[in-house]
C-alpha positions in Angstrom: 58.3 2.2 13.9 55.5 1.9 16.6 52.7 0.6 16.2 49.5 3.1 15.9 46.2 1.7 17.5 42.8 2.0 14.8 41.0 4.4 15.8 37.4 2.9 17.4 34.5 4.5 15.2 31.4 6.0 17.7 29.4 7.2 14.4 27.4 4.0 14.6 25.7 4.3 18.4 24.6 7.8 17.9 23.3 6.4 13.8 21.7 3.6 16.1 19.6 5.8 17.9 18.8 8.5 15.7 17.1 5.7 13.3 15.9 4.5 16.5 14.3 8.1 17.2 13.0 8.4 13.6 11.2 5.3 14.1 9.6 6.3 17.3 8.8 9.2 15.4 7.1 7.7 12.5 5.2 5.6 15.0 4.1 8.3 16.6 2.9 10.2 14.0 0.9 7.4 12.4 -0.6 6.7 15.6 -2.4 10.1 15.9 -3.1 10.3 12.4 -5.3 7.3 12.8 -6.7 8.4 16.3 -7.9 11.5 14.9 -9.6 9.7 11.4 -11.3 7.2 14.0 -12.7 10.6 16.0 -13.4 12.4 12.9 -15.8 9.4 11.5 -19.8 9.3 12.6 -21.5 6.7 11.8 -24.8 8.8 12.4 -27.2 8.6 9.5 -24.9 6.4 7.5 -26.3 2.6 6.4 -24.5 0.0 5.0 -26.2 -2.2 2.5 -25.1 -5.2 0.4 -26.8 -7.0 -2.1 -25.8 -9.9 -4.1 -26.1 -9.2 -8.3 -26.7 -12.2 -10.2 -26.0 -12.7 -13.6 -27.8 -11.7 -17.1 -28.1 -14.8 -19.3 -26.1 -14.6 -22.4 -27.3 -14.5 -25.6 -26.9 -17.1 -28.3 -23.6 -17.0 -30.3 -24.0 -16.8 -34.1 -24.3 -19.8 -36.4 -22.8 -18.1 -39.4 -19.4 -18.4 -40.0 -17.6 -15.6 -41.3 -13.7 -15.5 -43.2 -11.4 -12.9 -42.2 -8.5 -12.5 -45.1 -6.0 -10.3 -44.7 -3.5 -9.0 -47.1 0.3 -8.0 -46.2 1.3 -4.7 -48.6 
């Protein structure tokens, strides 16, 4: 019997490069979309108003007692 050498897998390096390239493409696409959205906005003629709303007073609670009777079938 002759001892055979185990096969060396080289797919991992190619898969790593493919994943890295996909991440780079996704980053660049996101960067491009973000830049396009930021360039498309014009702040001219718009105004932001911040206002604090105070709560309205609550009506006084009812002073009478109510009894509810439920019959089960």
